[in-house]
Structures are given as C-alpha cells and as structure tokens.
C-alpha positions, 0 to 999 in steps of 0.5 A: 698800254704795254704790259710789263716784261716778265722780269719786271712783273716778277720783281714787282710781285716779290716786292709787293708780297714782301709787304704781306705779313706772314707767320714764320714756320719750320716744316720738318719731316722724318721717315724712311727717306731721312730727316729734313727741315726748311723755313717757309712763310707760305703756309695757310689753312685750306679747310676745317670741314673736310674729314681731316682739317687741311692746310698747305705749305709751299716748298721750293722744288730744289730744297732737300726737304721737298723730296723727303717730305713727299717720300715720307708722306708726312710733315710737321708745321712748327709755327714759331714764337717771336723769340725763336727767330734763331730757329728760322735762321738755322733752317733757312741755312744762315748758320750753315758754316757753323752748324753741321745739323740744323736740328741742333738749334732746339729740342724736338719730340716725335709726332705720331707721323714720325715728323719732329716737332719743336718742344715748345713752338707757338703751335704745331700741325702734324700732317699726312701728305694728301696731295701735291702739285708743282706750280712754277718752282714750288711744290704746293703740298696739301696736308691732312692734319692728324695732330695739333699742339697749342702752347699756353702762351706766346706771340707769333713770329711775323715776317714782313718787309724782309724782316722779323716782327711780332704781333701787337694788339690794335683796339677796334675803332667805334665806327668807320668814320672814326677809323678814317679820322685816325688814319695817319695820325699815329706816331711810330718811332724807333730809337736806339736805346742808349740815347732814346731817353735823352732825346724822345721825351723832350721832342714829344713834349714839344710836339704837344697838341699837334699829336692826336693819335697814339705814340708807339716807341720801339726801343732796342739795339741797332738790329731791333730798331732797324728790323722794326723800320724795315718791317714797317713797324715804325715810320722813322728811326733815330740811329747811329749811321751803321750798317744800313742798306740801300732800302733805308734812307738816312738824314744826318742829324749830328756828329757826336764826339766821344768823351771819357767818363770817369769816377770823380775820385779817379786819379785820371780825373785830375787830367784835363785831357786824356789820350787813348794811349794812357787809357789803354793801360787802365780797365775799361767798362765797355758799353756793349750795345752794338754798334756802339761797342764796335765803335768804341773799341775801334777808336783804340784799334785805329790807333794801334792800341788794344783796350783792356776791357774789364766789364761789359754792359748793354745798359748805359746806366749800368756802365755809369754806375760801374764807372762811378764805383771806380771799376774803370773808365768808359768812352761814351757819346751820349751825355746825360745832364746828371753828373751822378750815377743812380746811387748818387756817386759823382762822375766826371767827363774829360775830352779825348786828346786824340783826333778820332772819328765822331759817331753820327746820329741819323734819322732813318726811314724806308726809301720811297715812303712819304711822311704823314703830317705827324711824322713830318712834324716829329722829323722837323723837331728832331732836326731842331733838337740837334741843330740847337746843340741839345745833344751836347748840353751838360758838357761843361757841367759834367767836366767841371 
C-alpha cells in the first residue's frame, strides 16, 4: 500500500485536527523587546509536579509575538470566555484594517512578569520561559507558571471544525451498555430564530415516539447557527440560503415570498396589493436579524429605492408589536397564524405587487456526513412540513 504524499498527509492531518476541540487562548508578552500578543489554540499542561507548574504553547516562528516572547523571556496565557471571541479575532489579525493596536479591544493589567493579562479572562497563567524548541514551523515554548488568575464564573471559548463554540454539560451514563444504546439517538438541531418557533414544535410533535434520546436546539442568528453546524454542535440546521461555504451541503425546502405587515388600522391596509415605491414613502420597522435585514432592504435597493427605516429590532414579535402600534410597516417572510400582536392589537398582511426574489429556506448539514436514524427522520419531516405548504398557512386569515 503506497504511502500518502506529504501534501496529502498534511491536508488530512489539518482536517483531522480541526475536529479536535481546544480552548482559545491569547498569549501576550511585554518587556524590553516590546509588547505583542497572538491567538493560539495549541496550549496544554506539561506538569503540575515540577518546582513550578509548567505548560506549553505553540507559536508560529514568523509571528511577531514569537521573537518578543523569547526575547522578553515571559508570557501570559489568557484563556478566553465564550463571550470573548472578538478578542480572539482581534489578536488573530481579523480586524487589522480597522484596529491599529490589537490591545485596544479589551482592558488589561500587568502581571508580575510584566506580561499583560486580560482584566477578565476565564483563567490566566503568568509564565517565565523555561525552554523552547523549534518543530517544523512552530516554536514549542515551555513556560514555568509563576502566577494564576481564576474567574469566579464563566465557560471556555472552544474552537473546533474551524468555528467557535462553548462547552455544555453532558450527564454521565449509568453503564457502558446504556451509553452504547444511546449513541446516535440524540437529536441536535440548529434553527434560525425567527422561523424556528413556527417550524420546530410541530415537527417534534410528529417525531413522537421515534425520538428516544435528548433533543438539543441551537437557536440564534445566521452566524450562530452556522458556527454551531460547522463545529459539530448540531447535525442539521434550518436556515436561509445565504453565505454558506463549500463545507456545508444544502437541500432547498421552500421559497418564501415576502409580504407586507401592517396595523389593521393603517390607511395602507385599505389597499389589496402594495408596491415598493409607495412603501418607500412610509416608515419601515426592520427585522434586524442578518441575513433577513439585508434581504428586506435589498428588495428596495434592487428597485432603485431607499427604504425609510424608522425602527429596528432583532425580535420578530417586537417588530409585530411596533407595527401593530402604527409605528410603521414591515416586510417579512415568516407567517405566524395569529393576526394579533402580543398586546392583542390587530395586524393585517398584504402581498407585494412587485416581482421580487423569494427567500429560500434550506436544510443544511456538514458535507460528507451521514445522518443517524433520528436525524434522517427529522429531515424527512422537514421536507413534508414545507411540501404541504404549512409555511404559508395563515395567509388568507391574516390578509382578511
């Protein structure tokens, strides 16, 4: 059997390691050679039983931080919390066009070694450089821990499958046999938060007795749900077909036509059909939940018009409540059956007279993955849900 080429083996190694979850850490240093910092995932304990506890970090030899860490002979490992991904992105250079100094992204205090520590990381280790060796393209730096900071609360920021995630508790099973019996039975679904409540409960009801494991739902905006899918936190995701890379396989489920949401008392509700040109002269309540916000505004921009956005909200029910109060119209694709807002005020919907692009709902999964039995059953119920037109039900009631 022929051995794989070096480049093929490297690609396979990188792909395999992307599935090994790790904490996200910002390694900083300061001293006579200057201040620097870099985001790393390669950090691990070495020994707790030496004269000083030791850990290691791996820093690319071409990183400006590498030479400064070695010259200063000290560094601080800041283990980030799950709400600090923006700090990781800053020190990974993702904001270099807009941020001159990476350290401006957070508040810092100086440790005993002189290295900067985040004011509020999950944990931090102040270290002296004890040893270093170069392996391939990286410096493997051994640090003696001389100081430790531990936050009272928080969860670690995790990186896996090239996406951020967070740790969640998993209860232990009673025995090996019970664990094996439950393997592959859990249902882990991601869903865009605006239409999730309209879709998921009915599908879970129909799934019924076929479900024998736990159900985990990840609800959020587009970025949150896509990151959960890429990281393996979910097996499937119900999303709009927007900005999905080659690592995600999509199955179209339905094209949803946008409609106009109005207060039942609005003068515009007297019209049976509404045009974008007329709507552009009235205040708009925008569902500010990417990618929905970009899509709704693009309907106007594609027609050479500029919407007059008066209010924004990431909550579908908040948008419906503001519209019901007469604060403006909105354009939506999700159609709740209720024709009233939370406070009982009446709503009405009208179709758009313009020919516009529909919003496509897709079932997304990681490429080259095989569905478990329960995931396959859920996917089939999703197809049935949209095939029977459930997503458009309530149309005639709301337009009455």
